[in-house]
N, C-alpha and C positions, 0 to 999 in steps of 0.2 A: 305354339305360335300359329296364329290363324292366317294362312296364306290366302291370297285372293286370285281368282281366275276369271278371265273375261267371259268365258263360255263354259257351259257344262261339258262333260265328256262327250266325245263324238258318238254317233250311233254305234251300238255294239252288236247288232244282228244284221244278217243279210236281208235283202228284200224278199220276204217270203209271205205266204198267206198267214195272216194273224189269226191265231186261235183265241176266240173270245171266252170269257168266263162269266158265270152268273153266280149269285150268292149260293144257290143250291149246289152247283158243281163244286164250288170251293168247300162248302161244308162236307160234301161227300168225300172229297179228296182228303180233307183233314182227318176224317174218320179212319183212313187207312194207315197202316204202319209206314213211317217215313223211310224212304230209300234215297240213297245218294250214290251216283257213279263217281268214283274217285278213290281217294285214300280211305283206309279202314279207320283211321284216327284223324279227326279234325281236317278242316273246320267242321263245325257241328251245326245242326239245326237245333233251334231252341227246344224243340220237343224231346230231343235226346239229351239235353243238359239242363234239367230244370233248376239246378242250384247255380245261381248267378250272383250271389251276394258280393263276391270279391271282384266283380267285373265293373268296368266303366260303361254305363248305359248311354249309347249314342243313337238310340232309335232302332234302326234295322241292323246295326252291328253292335255287339257287345265285345269289349276289348279287355283282356286280362292284363293288368299292369305288370311290367317286368322291369326290374332294376337295370338302369343303364339304357333303357329304351324310352325315347320321348314320343309322346302322342301329339300329332299335329292335325288340325282340321283345315281343309281347304274350302274357301268360300267362293261362290259365284259373285263376281263383282257387281253385276246389275241388280241382283235380288238379295244378296247377302245370305243366301241359303247355303247350308253345308252340302257339298257335293262329293267329298272324298275324305277318307281317313288316311293319314300317313303315320307310319311307325319308323323311327330312325334311331340307330345307334351311332357310334363314332365313325363307323366305316361304311355302313350300308343303310338302305331305306327301302320301304315298300309303300306303294299307294294302293289302297283298297276301295273297291266300290261293289255294292250288291245290287242286283237287278232282278226284276220279276222274270219268271220263265214259264214255259208251257208245262202242263201236267205230264205230258207224254214225250216231250222231246227236249234235249239239252241244247245249249247255245254255243258251247265252246268250239265245235267243229266249224260253224259258220264264222264266228268271231276270229278264230285263229287264221282262217283263210283271208279275212279282211285285213288283218294286221300284216300278213305276209305280202299281200298286194300293195298296201300303203308303203311299207318299207322299201319294197322293190322299186316303186315309182320314184322314191327319193334317192335312188342310187345306192341303197343299202343292201346288206346281205342278211339272209334269214336261214337259220338252221332249226330243224325240228329235233329236240332232244328229250330224253326221258328224265324226269325229275321226281322229286318227292311227292308231288301232287299230280302226277300223270305227265302226259306229253306237254312240253313247253315250247314256246317260240323264243329263240335267242336271236335278237335283232342287233345289227351293227349299222348305224347310220352315219354317213360322213358328216364331220363337224369341224369347226375352226376354233381353236382355243383362244384364251384371252391374249396370249402372246403371238397370235397369228399362225401358230403351228397347225398343220393339218392332221386330223386324226379321226377317230370314230367315237360316237356315243353308243354305249352298249347297255342293253336292257333285257331282262328276262320277263316274258309275259306268261302268266299262269292263269288257268281258268278251271273252276270247279263247279260242276253241275250238281245242285242239291235238289231237294223236294220243292218244286215250284220257285226256286231261286237260283241265281247264278252269281258266283263271286269271282271277280277279276282282280288280279294283282299285277303290279308292275314293279319289279325289283331292280334297283339301281345301285351304283357304288361297287365296292369290292365284292359284294355278294352276287353280282351279275356274272362274275368270272371265276370266283374262288368258292368251291363248294364247302370247304371247311369254314371260311369266314361267313358263309351264308346260313350256318346252322342256327344262330341265335334269332335271326329274322324269320327263318322258316319255322322255328319253334313258336314264335309269336303268331304267325299265320295259322298254325295248327290249333291254336287255342281260341280262335275267333268263333263266335256264335252268331248265326244269322237269324234274324227275326223277320220272317216273311210277312206276317199279318194275314188277316182273313179277307181283306178287301179285294174284289176282283180287279185285276190289272192286265193290260196287254203285255205280251212278252217283250223283254228288253227295256222296260221302263225302270228308271233309277228308283230304288227303294229309298224312302225318306230317312235322312240323317238329322240328328238334333244335337244342340249343345248339351253337354252334361248338366244335369239339374243343379249340381253344386256351383257350377260356373255361372249359370243364369241367376241363381239366388244371390251369389256374391256380388255380381254386377248390379243387381237391383238394389241391394243394400247400400252399396257405395254410391249409387245414383241418388237414392233418397237422402243419404247423409250429406251429399254435396249440395242438395237443394236447401239445406238448413244453414249452410254457411253464409255469412254476410257478404263475402267476396268470392268471386269465382276462382276455383282452383283446378289444377289438372287432375283428371280422373284416373282410375286405376288402369294399368296396362297388363293384360294377360299375355304372358309370353309362352308358357308351355304347361302341359298337364302331365304329371308323373303318376 
């Protein structure tokens, strides 16, 4: 299901001096072996996982389909561009976004500090915890339920610094509190492949995401077919990708 967001994600890096890139510096960096600070297994850089035939190609993110887990694309309302990928099972979900990063410095330290500051300003509570993908930010923000009851919204923020990219995940639902129930979603995250591309980009810029090619083709075929009908009819509705 394609969700719609009024704005793209908030800035993900603190106000620091921006390290610029040139085509020459990018090519030199790509010639080096890829390095990633974080888990020894997944998420991966595309250079480390050349075989991607069984993945859904979303541009900067390649997602491996898993039975029982739905893939959702979040669209920016104003531009209709894809700004985030969501994976959801019956109990939990994760929102994923990939960003460009510096060749020499990761983004997670600065981003996690920003998250902590934002949650605290909203009257929430933040804990730093060790997780499968390194240090996480566990956030509890005051919220009011549909029935008027007071409570908290709980989310786990994870960040993975890769070779010239940064992957951010926001885990919600049961997986935010129950490690056993989080395993399936975490397994999905560990299979993600990030495609940074060779274009020079400033740090913390959102890497481009695309609709899957098969979805675009199906929508175009349906659109062409509808133009041939004598009377207008309701077009196809894409609800989810499995």
